[in-house]
C-alpha positions as CSV (number, residue, x, y, z in Angstrom):
1,X,0.2,-0.1,0.1
2,X,2.8,2.0,1.0
3,X,4.3,2.0,-2.7
4,X,1.0,2.6,-4.1
5,X,0.5,5.9,-1.9
6,X,3.8,7.0,-3.1
7,X,3.6,6.4,-6.5
8,X,0.9,8.5,-6.5
9,X,1.9,11.0,-4.5
10,X,4.9,11.5,-7.2
11,X,2.2,11.6,-10.1
12,X,1.1,15.3,-8.3
13,X,4.7,16.9,-8.1
14,X,4.6,18.6,-11.8
15,X,1.1,20.6,-10.5
16,X,2.5,20.9,-6.8
17,X,5.8,22.7,-8.2
18,X,3.9,24.9,-10.4
19,X,1.6,26.0,-7.9
20,X,4.8,26.7,-5.7
21,X,6.8,28.6,-9.2
22,X,3.9,30.6,-9.6
23,X,3.4,32.0,-5.9
24,X,-0.2,31.0,-5.1
25,X,0.4,29.4,-1.4
26,X,3.1,29.8,0.5
27,X,6.0,27.2,1.6
28,X,4.1,25.9,4.6
29,X,0.6,25.9,2.8
30,X,2.2,23.6,0.0
31,X,3.3,21.3,3.4
32,X,-0.3,21.2,4.8
33,X,-1.7,20.0,1.7
34,X,1.0,17.3,0.8
35,X,0.2,16.2,4.5
36,X,-3.1,15.9,3.8
37,X,-3.5,14.3,0.6
38,X,-0.9,11.9,2.4
39,X,-3.4,11.0,4.8
40,X,-7.0,10.7,2.0
41,X,-4.4,8.5,0.1
42,X,-3.5,6.1,2.6
43,X,-6.8,5.9,3.9
44,X,-8.9,5.3,0.5
45,X,-6.0,2.2,-0.4
46,X,-6.3,0.9,3.2
47,X,-8.2,-2.7,3.6
48,X,-10.8,-1.5,5.0
49,X,-12.8,0.7,2.4
50,X,-14.4,3.5,3.5
51,X,-17.1,5.7,1.0
52,X,-16.6,8.8,3.8
53,X,-12.7,8.6,3.0
54,X,-13.8,8.9,-0.6
55,X,-16.3,11.7,-0.7
56,X,-13.9,14.0,1.7
57,X,-10.9,13.2,-0.2
58,X,-13.1,14.6,-3.1
59,X,-14.5,17.3,-1.2
60,X,-10.6,18.8,-0.4
61,X,-10.2,18.8,-4.4
62,X,-13.1,20.3,-5.2
63,X,-12.6,23.1,-2.2
64,X,-8.9,23.1,-3.5
65,X,-10.0,23.7,-7.1
66,X,-12.3,27.1,-5.7
67,X,-9.6,28.4,-3.6
68,X,-6.9,28.0,-6.5
69,X,-9.5,30.4,-8.6
70,X,-9.6,32.9,-6.1
71,X,-6.4,32.8,-5.5
72,X,-5.4,33.9,-9.2
73,X,-8.4,36.7,-9.0
74,X,-6.5,37.7,-6.3
75,X,-2.9,37.5,-7.2
76,X,-3.7,38.2,-11.2
77,X,-1.7,35.0,-12.3
78,X,-3.5,33.5,-14.7
79,X,-0.3,31.1,-16.4
80,X,-0.3,27.2,-16.3
81,X,-3.7,26.7,-15.6
82,X,-3.8,23.6,-17.7
83,X,-0.9,22.0,-15.5
84,X,-2.7,22.7,-12.5
85,X,-6.8,22.6,-12.8
86,X,-6.6,20.6,-14.7
87,X,-4.6,18.5,-13.2
88,X,-6.7,18.3,-10.2
89,X,-9.7,18.0,-12.4
90,X,-8.5,14.5,-13.7
91,X,-7.8,13.5,-9.9
92,X,-11.0,14.0,-9.0
93,X,-11.9,12.2,-12.0
94,X,-10.1,8.9,-11.0
95,X,-11.2,9.3,-7.1
96,X,-15.0,9.0,-8.9
97,X,-13.9,6.1,-10.6
98,X,-12.5,4.2,-8.0
99,X,-15.1,5.0,-5.5
100,X,-17.8,3.6,-7.9
101,X,-15.8,0.2,-8.8
102,X,-15.5,-0.1,-5.1
103,X,-18.7,1.2,-4.1
104,X,-21.5,0.8,-7.5
105,X,-24.3,-0.2,-5.0
106,X,-24.2,3.8,-4.4
107,X,-27.0,5.5,-6.6
108,X,-25.5,9.3,-5.2
109,X,-22.5,8.5,-5.8
110,X,-23.0,8.2,-9.8
111,X,-25.5,11.6,-9.7
112,X,-22.3,13.2,-8.1
113,X,-19.8,11.9,-10.0
114,X,-22.5,12.6,-13.4
115,X,-23.2,16.3,-12.1
116,X,-19.2,16.9,-11.6
117,X,-18.7,15.2,-15.5
118,X,-21.3,18.2,-16.8
119,X,-19.3,21.2,-14.5
120,X,-16.2,20.5,-16.0
121,X,-17.5,19.3,-19.0
122,X,-16.3,15.9,-19.3
123,X,-19.3,14.4,-22.1
124,X,-17.5,11.0,-22.9
125,X,-17.0,10.5,-19.4
126,X,-20.6,11.7,-18.4
127,X,-21.9,9.0,-21.1
128,X,-20.2,6.3,-19.7
129,X,-21.2,7.4,-15.9
130,X,-25.1,7.4,-17.5
131,X,-24.3,3.5,-19.2
132,X,-22.7,2.2,-16.0
133,X,-25.8,3.6,-13.8
134,X,-28.0,1.8,-15.7
135,X,-26.1,-1.1,-16.1
136,X,-25.9,-1.3,-12.1
137,X,-29.4,0.1,-11.3
138,X,-31.9,-0.6,-14.4
139,X,-34.4,-1.6,-11.6
140,X,-34.4,2.1,-10.0
141,X,-37.0,4.2,-12.5
142,X,-35.3,7.5,-11.2
143,X,-32.2,6.2,-13.1
144,X,-33.8,6.1,-16.5
145,X,-35.3,9.5,-15.5
146,X,-32.0,11.2,-14.9
147,X,-30.8,9.4,-17.7
148,X,-33.4,10.8,-20.8
149,X,-32.9,14.1,-19.0
150,X,-29.5,14.0,-19.5
151,X,-29.7,12.9,-23.0
152,X,-32.3,15.8,-23.9
153,X,-31.1,18.8,-21.7
154,X,-27.2,18.6,-21.6
155,X,-26.9,16.7,-25.5
156,X,-30.0,18.2,-27.1
157,X,-31.0,14.6,-28.1
158,X,-34.6,14.1,-27.8
159,X,-34.6,10.9,-30.1
160,X,-31.5,9.1,-27.4
161,X,-34.0,10.4,-24.9
162,X,-36.8,9.1,-26.2
163,X,-35.3,5.8,-26.9
164,X,-34.2,5.7,-23.3
165,X,-37.6,6.7,-21.9
166,X,-39.5,3.5,-24.3
167,X,-36.7,0.9,-22.6
168,X,-37.8,1.7,-19.6
169,X,-41.2,1.7,-19.4
170,X,-40.9,-1.6,-20.4
171,X,-39.3,-2.5,-17.4
172,X,-41.2,0.2,-15.4
173,X,-44.5,-0.1,-16.8
174,X,-46.7,1.5,-14.0
175,X,-44.5,4.3,-13.1
176,X,-45.9,7.5,-14.0
177,X,-43.0,10.1,-13.8
178,X,-41.4,8.2,-17.0
179,X,-44.8,8.5,-18.9
180,X,-44.8,12.3,-17.7
181,X,-41.1,12.4,-19.2
182,X,-42.3,10.6,-22.5
183,X,-45.1,13.5,-23.1
184,X,-43.0,16.0,-22.5
185,X,-40.0,15.0,-24.8
186,X,-42.0,13.9,-27.7
187,X,-43.6,17.2,-27.7
188,X,-40.4,19.1,-27.0
189,X,-38.8,16.9,-30.5
190,X,-41.8,18.6,-32.2
191,X,-40.8,21.9,-30.7
192,X,-37.6,21.5,-32.6
193,X,-38.9,21.4,-35.7
194,X,-38.6,25.3,-37.0
195,X,-39.7,25.3,-40.5
196,X,-43.0,25.6,-41.0
197,X,-43.1,22.4,-43.6
198,X,-41.4,20.6,-41.3
199,X,-43.8,21.4,-38.5
200,X,-46.8,20.3,-40.2
201,X,-44.9,17.1,-41.6
202,X,-44.1,16.2,-37.9
203,X,-47.8,16.9,-36.6
204,X,-50.2,14.0,-38.0
205,X,-46.6,11.8,-36.8
206,X,-46.4,13.4,-33.2
207,X,-50.3,12.6,-33.0
208,X,-50.1,9.1,-33.6
209,X,-47.4,8.5,-31.3
210,X,-48.6,10.3,-28.6
211,X,-51.7,8.3,-29.5
212,X,-49.9,5.2,-29.0
213,X,-48.1,6.6,-25.7
214,X,-51.9,7.4,-24.0
215,X,-53.0,4.2,-25.1
216,X,-50.5,2.6,-23.4
217,X,-51.2,4.5,-20.1
218,X,-54.3,3.7,-20.4
219,X,-53.7,-0.2,-19.9
220,X,-50.8,0.9,-16.6
221,X,-51.3,4.4,-15.3
222,X,-54.9,5.2,-13.1
223,X,-53.8,8.1,-11.8
224,X,-55.9,10.9,-13.0
225,X,-53.8,13.6,-11.8
226,X,-51.1,12.0,-14.6
227,X,-54.0,12.5,-17.3
228,X,-55.1,16.3,-16.3
229,X,-50.9,17.0,-16.2
230,X,-51.2,15.6,-19.9
231,X,-53.9,17.7,-21.0
232,X,-52.9,20.7,-19.4
233,X,-49.4,20.0,-21.5
234,X,-51.3,19.3,-24.9
235,X,-53.9,22.3,-24.5
236,X,-51.0,24.7,-26.7
237,X,-51.1,22.0,-29.7
238,X,-54.4,22.7,-31.1
239,X,-53.4,19.5,-33.4
240,X,-53.6,16.8,-30.6
241,X,-57.3,17.6,-29.6
242,X,-58.2,14.1,-30.9
243,X,-55.5,12.9,-28.0
244,X,-57.1,15.3,-25.4
245,X,-60.5,13.9,-26.5
246,X,-59.6,10.5,-25.8
247,X,-58.1,11.7,-22.4
248,X,-61.6,13.6,-21.7
249,X,-63.5,10.2,-22.6
250,X,-61.0,7.6,-20.4
251,X,-61.2,10.6,-17.1
252,X,-65.5,11.0,-17.4
253,X,-65.7,7.1,-17.4
254,X,-62.4,6.0,-14.9
255,X,-62.1,9.3,-12.6
256,X,-66.0,10.6,-12.0
257,X,-65.3,10.6,-8.5
258,X,-62.3,13.6,-8.9
259,X,-63.6,16.8,-8.6
260,X,-60.4,17.7,-10.3
261,X,-61.3,15.8,-13.8
262,X,-65.2,17.3,-14.1
263,X,-63.2,20.7,-13.0
264,X,-60.8,20.4,-16.2
265,X,-63.8,18.7,-18.6
266,X,-66.0,22.1,-17.6
267,X,-62.9,24.2,-18.4
268,X,-62.5,23.0,-21.4
269,X,-65.9,23.2,-22.9
270,X,-65.9,26.6,-22.1
271,X,-62.5,27.4,-23.5
272,X,-63.5,25.1,-26.8
273,X,-66.1,28.2,-27.7
274,X,-63.7,30.7,-28.9
275,X,-61.6,28.5,-31.0
276,X,-64.4,28.8,-33.7
277,X,-65.9,32.0,-32.6
278,X,-64.5,35.8,-32.0
279,X,-62.2,36.2,-29.2
280,X,-63.7,36.9,-25.7
281,X,-62.4,40.8,-25.7
282,X,-64.7,40.9,-28.4
283,X,-67.6,38.8,-27.5
284,X,-68.1,41.0,-24.4
285,X,-67.0,44.5,-26.1
286,X,-70.2,44.2,-28.1
287,X,-73.0,45.2,-25.4
288,X,-76.2,44.6,-28.2
289,X,-76.4,40.9,-27.9
290,X,-74.5,37.7,-27.0
291,X,-73.1,35.5,-29.5
292,X,-75.2,32.3,-29.5
293,X,-72.5,29.8,-29.5
294,X,-70.8,31.2,-26.8
295,X,-73.9,31.3,-24.6
296,X,-74.9,27.7,-25.4
297,X,-71.0,27.0,-24.8
298,X,-71.4,28.5,-21.3
299,X,-74.3,26.8,-20.7
300,X,-72.8,23.7,-21.7
301,X,-70.0,24.7,-18.9
302,X,-72.2,24.7,-16.4
303,X,-74.0,21.3,-17.4
304,X,-70.7,19.3,-17.3
305,X,-70.6,21.1,-13.4
306,X,-73.8,19.5,-12.8
307,X,-73.3,16.5,-14.5
308,X,-70.2,16.1,-11.8
309,X,-72.5,16.8,-9.0
310,X,-74.8,13.7,-10.5
311,X,-72.6,11.1,-9.9
312,X,-69.7,12.7,-7.7
313,X,-69.7,11.1,-4.0
314,X,-70.6,13.0,-1.5
315,X,-66.9,13.3,0.2
316,X,-65.7,15.2,-3.1
317,X,-69.1,16.8,-3.8
318,X,-67.9,19.9,-1.6
319,X,-64.1,20.1,-3.8
320,X,-66.5,20.6,-6.6
321,X,-68.6,23.1,-5.5
322,X,-65.5,25.2,-4.5
323,X,-63.9,24.4,-8.3
324,X,-67.5,25.7,-10.1
325,X,-67.7,28.2,-8.2
326,X,-64.5,29.8,-8.3
327,X,-64.6,29.8,-12.0
328,X,-68.0,31.3,-11.9
329,X,-66.7,33.7,-10.6
330,X,-63.6,34.3,-13.4
331,X,-66.3,34.2,-16.1
332,X,-68.5,36.6,-14.3
333,X,-65.4,39.5,-14.7
334,X,-64.6,38.0,-17.9
335,X,-68.1,38.7,-19.1
336,X,-68.7,42.0,-18.1
337,X,-71.0,43.8,-20.5
338,X,-73.0,40.6,-21.5
339,X,-76.1,40.5,-20.2
340,X,-77.1,37.2,-20.8
341,X,-74.7,35.5,-20.0
342,X,-74.2,37.2,-16.7
343,X,-77.9,36.3,-16.1
344,X,-76.9,33.0,-16.4
345,X,-74.0,33.4,-13.9
346,X,-76.3,34.6,-11.5
347,X,-78.4,32.3,-11.6
348,X,-75.8,29.6,-11.0
349,X,-74.4,31.9,-8.5
350,X,-77.8,32.5,-6.5
351,X,-77.9,28.2,-6.6
352,X,-74.7,27.8,-5.0
353,X,-75.6,30.7,-2.3
354,X,-79.1,28.1,-1.7
355,X,-77.7,25.4,-1.0
356,X,-74.5,27.2,1.2
357,X,-71.9,26.5,-0.8
358,X,-70.5,30.0,-1.3
359,X,-67.4,30.8,1.1
360,X,-66.8,34.1,2.5
361,X,-63.7,34.6,-0.4
362,X,-67.0,33.8,-3.1
363,X,-68.8,36.4,-2.2
364,X,-66.6,38.8,-1.6
365,X,-65.7,38.5,-5.1
366,X,-69.3,38.4,-6.2
367,X,-69.5,41.5,-4.8
368,X,-66.5,42.9,-6.4
369,X,-67.8,42.6,-9.6
370,X,-72.2,42.8,-9.3
371,X,-73.5,46.4,-9.8
372,X,-74.7,48.4,-6.4
373,X,-78.2,47.3,-5.8
374,X,-77.1,43.7,-6.5
375,X,-74.1,43.7,-4.5
376,X,-76.2,44.9,-1.7
377,X,-78.5,42.0,-1.4
378,X,-75.4,40.0,-1.8
379,X,-74.1,41.6,1.0
380,X,-77.4,41.0,3.3
381,X,-77.6,37.1,2.5
382,X,-73.4,36.9,3.0
383,X,-73.9,38.3,6.7
384,X,-77.0,36.3,7.4
385,X,-75.1,33.4,6.0
386,X,-71.4,34.1,7.3
387,X,-72.1,36.5,10.6
388,X,-68.7,36.4,11.8
389,X,-67.2,37.8,8.6
390,X,-65.5,41.2,9.0
391,X,-65.2,41.9,5.1
392,X,-69.0,41.2,4.6
393,X,-70.2,43.7,6.9
394,X,-67.5,46.1,6.4
395,X,-69.1,46.0,2.6
396,X,-72.3,45.7,3.7
397,X,-72.3,49.2,5.8
398,X,-70.7,51.0,3.2
399,X,-72.8,49.9,0.3
400,X,-76.0,51.2,2.8
401,X,-73.6,54.5,2.8
402,X,-72.9,55.1,-0.8
403,X,-76.2,53.9,-1.8
404,X,-77.5,57.1,0.7
405,X,-79.4,55.1,2.8
406,X,-81.7,56.3,5.7
407,X,-79.5,57.2,8.9
408,X,-82.1,54.8,10.5
409,X,-81.1,52.2,8.3
410,X,-77.5,52.5,8.9
411,X,-77.9,53.0,12.2
412,X,-79.8,49.5,12.4
413,X,-76.8,47.6,9.9
414,X,-74.6,48.8,12.8
415,X,-75.8,47.6,15.5
416,X,-76.5,44.4,13.9
417,X,-73.2,44.0,12.8
418,X,-71.5,45.0,16.2
419,X,-73.2,42.5,17.9
420,X,-72.1,40.0,15.5
421,X,-68.6,40.8,15.2
422,X,-68.4,41.8,18.9
423,X,-64.5,42.6,19.3
424,X,-63.5,42.5,15.9
425,X,-66.1,45.2,15.1
426,X,-63.8,48.3,14.5
427,X,-63.8,48.7,11.0
428,X,-67.4,49.5,11.4
429,X,-66.7,51.8,14.4
430,X,-64.2,53.7,12.5
431,X,-66.7,53.3,9.2
432,X,-69.7,54.3,11.0
433,X,-68.0,57.1,12.9
434,X,-66.2,58.7,9.5
435,X,-70.0,58.6,8.2
436,X,-71.5,60.5,11.0
437,X,-68.5,63.0,10.7
438,X,-69.2,63.5,7.3
439,X,-73.5,64.1,7.7
440,X,-73.5,65.3,11.6
441,X,-73.4,69.0,12.4
442,X,-73.2,68.2,15.9
443,X,-69.9,67.6,17.3
444,X,-71.3,66.2,20.2
445,X,-73.3,63.5,18.6
446,X,-69.8,62.4,17.4
447,X,-67.9,63.0,20.9
448,X,-71.3,60.6,22.7
449,X,-70.4,57.9,19.7
450,X,-66.5,57.7,20.4
451,X,-67.3,57.4,24.2
452,X,-70.0,54.6,23.5
453,X,-67.5,53.0,21.9
454,X,-64.4,53.6,24.6
455,X,-67.0,52.7,27.7
456,X,-69.3,50.1,26.5
457,X,-66.4,48.0,23.8
458,X,-64.3,45.3,24.4
459,X,-60.4,46.2,24.6
460,X,-59.7,45.9,21.2
461,X,-62.3,48.7,20.5
462,X,-62.1,50.9,23.2
463,X,-58.0,51.1,23.3
464,X,-58.4,51.7,19.3
465,X,-61.4,54.6,19.7
466,X,-59.1,56.5,22.2
467,X,-56.4,57.3,19.8
468,X,-58.8,58.5,17.1
469,X,-61.0,60.3,19.5
470,X,-57.9,61.9,20.9
471,X,-56.5,62.7,17.2
472,X,-60.1,64.2,16.3
473,X,-60.2,66.7,19.0
474,X,-56.9,67.9,18.4
475,X,-57.8,68.5,15.0
476,X,-61.3,69.7,15.5
477,X,-60.9,71.8,18.8
478,X,-57.4,72.4,19.5
479,X,-54.5,71.1,22.1
480,X,-56.6,72.1,25.3
481,X,-59.8,70.1,24.8
482,X,-57.8,67.2,23.9
483,X,-56.0,67.3,27.1
484,X,-59.0,67.6,28.9
485,X,-60.3,64.1,27.0
486,X,-57.3,62.5,27.1
487,X,-57.6,62.9,31.3
488,X,-61.0,61.8,31.1
489,X,-60.6,58.7,29.1
490,X,-56.9,57.7,29.9
491,X,-58.8,56.5,33.3
492,X,-61.2,54.4,31.8
493,X,-60.4,50.6,32.0
494,X,-59.2,48.9,30.2
495,X,-55.7,51.0,30.4
496,X,-54.4,52.2,27.0
497,X,-50.7,52.2,27.0
498,X,-51.0,53.7,23.0
499,X,-53.1,56.2,24.2
500,X,-50.2,57.2,26.4
501,X,-47.7,57.4,23.2
502,X,-50.6,59.4,21.2
503,X,-51.0,61.9,23.8
504,X,-47.1,62.5,23.8
505,X,-46.8,62.7,20.0
506,X,-49.4,65.6,20.0
507,X,-47.7,66.9,22.8
508,X,-44.4,66.9,21.2
509,X,-45.9,69.8,18.9
510,X,-46.5,72.4,21.4
511,X,-43.1,72.4,23.6
512,X,-44.9,71.9,26.9
513,X,-42.3,69.7,29.1
514,X,-44.9,70.0,32.2
515,X,-48.1,68.8,30.4
516,X,-45.3,66.1,28.4
517,X,-44.2,64.8,32.3
518,X,-47.9,64.8,33.4
519,X,-48.7,62.1,30.6
520,X,-45.3,60.5,31.7
521,X,-45.9,60.1,35.0
522,X,-49.7,58.4,34.2
523,X,-48.0,56.2,32.3
524,X,-46.0,55.2,35.0
525,X,-48.7,54.8,37.1
526,X,-50.9,52.6,35.1
527,X,-48.2,50.2,33.4
528,X,-44.9,50.8,35.6
529,X,-45.7,47.5,37.3
530,X,-44.9,45.7,34.6
531,X,-43.4,48.0,31.9
532,X,-39.6,48.8,31.8
533,X,-40.1,50.9,28.7
534,X,-42.3,53.8,30.2
535,X,-40.1,54.0,33.2
536,X,-37.1,54.4,30.7
537,X,-38.8,56.6,28.9
538,X,-39.7,58.8,31.3
539,X,-35.7,59.2,32.4
540,X,-35.0,59.4,28.6
541,X,-37.3,62.6,28.5
542,X,-36.3,63.9,31.7
543,X,-32.5,64.3,30.9
544,X,-33.4,65.6,27.4
545,X,-35.8,68.1,28.8
546,X,-34.1,68.9,32.1
547,X,-30.3,69.3,30.8
548,X,-29.7,72.6,32.8
549,X,-31.6,72.0,35.9
550,X,-28.8,71.2,38.5
551,X,-31.1,69.3,40.2
552,X,-31.6,66.8,37.2
553,X,-29.7,63.9,38.2
554,X,-31.6,63.9,41.8
555,X,-34.5,63.9,40.1
556,X,-34.1,60.9,37.8
557,X,-32.5,59.0,40.9
558,X,-35.8,59.3,42.8
559,X,-37.3,58.6,39.5
560,X,-35.4,54.9,39.6
561,X,-36.4,54.3,43.0
562,X,-40.1,54.6,42.4
563,X,-39.3,51.9,39.3
564,X,-37.4,49.8,41.6
565,X,-40.5,50.0,44.0
566,X,-43.2,49.0,41.4
567,X,-41.7,46.7,39.0
568,X,-41.2,42.9,39.9
569,X,-38.3,41.3,41.5
570,X,-37.1,39.7,38.2
571,X,-36.9,43.2,36.2
572,X,-35.0,44.6,38.3
573,X,-31.8,43.5,36.7
574,X,-32.8,44.6,33.2
575,X,-34.2,47.7,34.5
576,X,-30.5,48.7,36.1
577,X,-28.5,48.1,33.6
578,X,-30.5,50.1,30.3
579,X,-31.1,52.3,33.4
580,X,-27.0,53.2,33.7
581,X,-26.1,52.7,30.1
582,X,-28.2,55.7,29.9
583,X,-26.8,57.5,32.2
584,X,-23.2,56.7,30.7
585,X,-24.0,58.7,27.7
586,X,-25.2,61.9,29.5
């Protein structure tokens, strides 16, 4: 073993000398490199063979290659690449080959070697890896798939890829991934015909081959998702319509309990409407008439969904309803301006709503595309069906306001909404207050509305309305009134830390230190038992606002003592550390 190792080390001499000569590495670095390689060589040639020794050695040499590249760029030394880098690349290739002879069952080693060969453009070596992989692991369909993709993508050879795949399915007759790749490769092969003449000549041949492939899959593949995938791929190739029809017939007979199948078949019916007639944009632009063929096709599409409802099992019916409604709403957006088509869609959506199949997002989408009168009807029905929906209640109240409904009707819906939503009704409170601000000439009425929300509603509503109330008072009446309202609402439970922050923002525009201090004091009183920040913020304020006061440190010290009295023992160390960090900056 020593002789073998010594001989391999001697073969490295030329590259090592070149690395030393062009000064890529120091003498000490070269010494360490040789020691490391010697260790690896003894490991891989020992009697006890371990794959990890090979992978570690290969990783080391790959890292060395990267490091050499970085050093060449750094030192601007580009000579003798073939003597250094190529020698290392050949060594890595040799290590892979030895490892594969000793560990032929390690499929990941084959993949790693193939990836390396592609990276360094060793085409012949990669081809040998592919051949050896298939010889050793023909029972693994992923190996065949990798081999086919290599021919298709690396060699741009779809014929060899197809031949490889056809051999693979002879062994793995029920492998979905192989059949998927066959369809993709066949279409990729067709796409490679660039001239019109070539393209036309190949269409019939492509269809015949696809028919043969699909008929074989009918015998071996029962996965309906596979056929849906194939239909999606074939859709852009009009000349494959016959193949698509065959697949659809198969699906309706053999996969009739799949919601995705009926959704796919119905959508294809709809899409076919526009292949023999004008585009959808042209159809919807004509407001005076709707194309009879398109209306018939729309009805056929809906009928196809209904056909699915009649046969699909109860466990999958909800899935089909969701897909059906999603598509109806898409069509509703596209048929804007086509009243006859929209009426058909409305009836279908109403039918779905009657049996309780419309979800919140369905109703919101329907609302978005309906006129004001229809939208209000939908919103009312929606809030009755889904009373916990914030968006539906907000939409309903918004629609009433936009349609200039009576204040009594608006107030009634608002009360129903907050009763249903409870702590989640903030958007309704904001909306109704905004409405009264725009329509009422009595400020006291608006103030009463704010106070109702602050006093009678949960914390999630109360705390936010406190902020909005203070801001509104400040904008409409000024800082003096805002201070009075602040003192009033700040002591109403539940207390709001955000209210104090908002008041400090308003006070900062006035420059009144005493007023600010009062806010800080109240914040510390209400939240000082658990919140370190209120004390730290107060101390920061006092230090900045009273720099010229000779007693400032004494007062700050008294705030510190008060904080320690209020805060629990477990927070003392954190507070004290933050306090001294502040004081060091003074």
